[in-house]
C-alpha positions in Angstrom: -93.5 -40.4 -41.5 -90.7 -39.9 -39.1 -89.5 -43.0 -37.4 -90.2 -43.3 -34.0 -87.8 -43.1 -31.1 -87.2 -46.0 -29.0 -86.2 -45.8 -25.4 -84.9 -49.0 -23.6 -84.5 -48.7 -19.9 -82.7 -51.5 -17.9 -83.0 -51.1 -14.4 -81.2 -53.3 -11.5 -83.0 -54.6 -8.6 -86.1 -52.9 -9.3 -89.3 -54.3 -8.6 -92.5 -53.6 -11.0 -94.2 -51.5 -8.3 -91.2 -49.6 -7.3 -92.1 -47.0 -10.0 -94.9 -44.5 -9.4 -95.5 -45.1 -13.3 -96.8 -48.6 -12.6 -98.9 -47.5 -9.9 -96.3 -48.0 -7.1 -97.5 -46.3 -4.0 -94.8 -44.1 -2.4 -93.7 -46.7 0.5 -90.6 -48.5 2.1 -91.5 -51.0 -0.2 -91.3 -48.5 -3.3 -88.1 -46.4 -2.4 -87.8 -45.2 -6.1 -91.6 -44.2 -6.2 -90.6 -40.4 -5.2 -87.6 -40.1 -7.3 -88.4 -40.8 -10.9 -90.6 -37.7 -12.0 -89.0 -37.7 -15.1 -89.5 -41.6 -15.8 -93.1 -40.9 -14.5 -93.5 -38.3 -17.5 -92.2 -40.3 -20.1 -94.3 -43.1 -19.3 -97.4 -40.9 -19.2 -96.4 -39.8 -22.8 -95.2 -43.1 -24.3 -96.4 -46.3 -25.6 -95.4 -48.6 -22.5 -94.9 -52.3 -23.4 -95.0 -54.2 -19.9 -95.2 -57.8 -20.7 -91.2 -58.7 -20.9 -89.0 -61.6 -19.8 -85.3 -61.8 -19.2 -83.0 -64.5 -19.4 -81.3 -64.0 -16.1 -82.1 -62.5 -12.7 -78.9 -60.8 -12.2 -77.4 -57.8 -14.1 -74.5 -59.1 -16.2 -76.1 -62.2 -17.7 -79.2 -60.3 -18.6 -77.3 -57.8 -19.9 -75.2 -59.5 -22.3 -78.4 -61.2 -23.6 -79.9 -58.0 -24.4 -76.9 -56.8 -26.0 -76.0 -59.8 -28.0 -79.7 -61.4 -28.8 -78.4 -64.6 -27.3 -79.3 -66.4 -24.2 -76.6 -65.8 -21.2 -76.0 -69.5 -20.8 -74.8 -69.9 -24.7 -72.3 -67.1 -23.9 -71.0 -68.9 -20.7 -72.2 -65.7 -18.6 -73.7 -67.1 -15.2 -72.5 -64.7 -12.9 -72.2 -61.0 -12.2 -69.0 -59.4 -13.5 -67.1 -57.5 -10.7 -65.2 -54.2 -11.4 -61.6 -56.5 -11.6 -63.3 -58.7 -14.3 -60.9 -59.0 -16.9 -63.4 -61.1 -19.0 -66.0 -59.4 -21.2 -69.1 -60.3 -23.5 -67.8 -62.6 -26.4 
């Protein structure tokens, strides 16, 4: 058969209940819940994997780990890169 499509979405600063697809109620505590109709539709039509772990709580280290398959500490990336950062992912 055909190979399945895989879509990985990495959101910064989003809590689990912030998306209506995760049964998040529209409220001030779930600011994205009214703004994600396409994500909600995709979630309804897809296999969802909801047990996941990240290597860091901030965007740059967790993205570096995701892209390289290595822990962010092994890459010596412990801080968020700013716009003027000259350094990249090794």
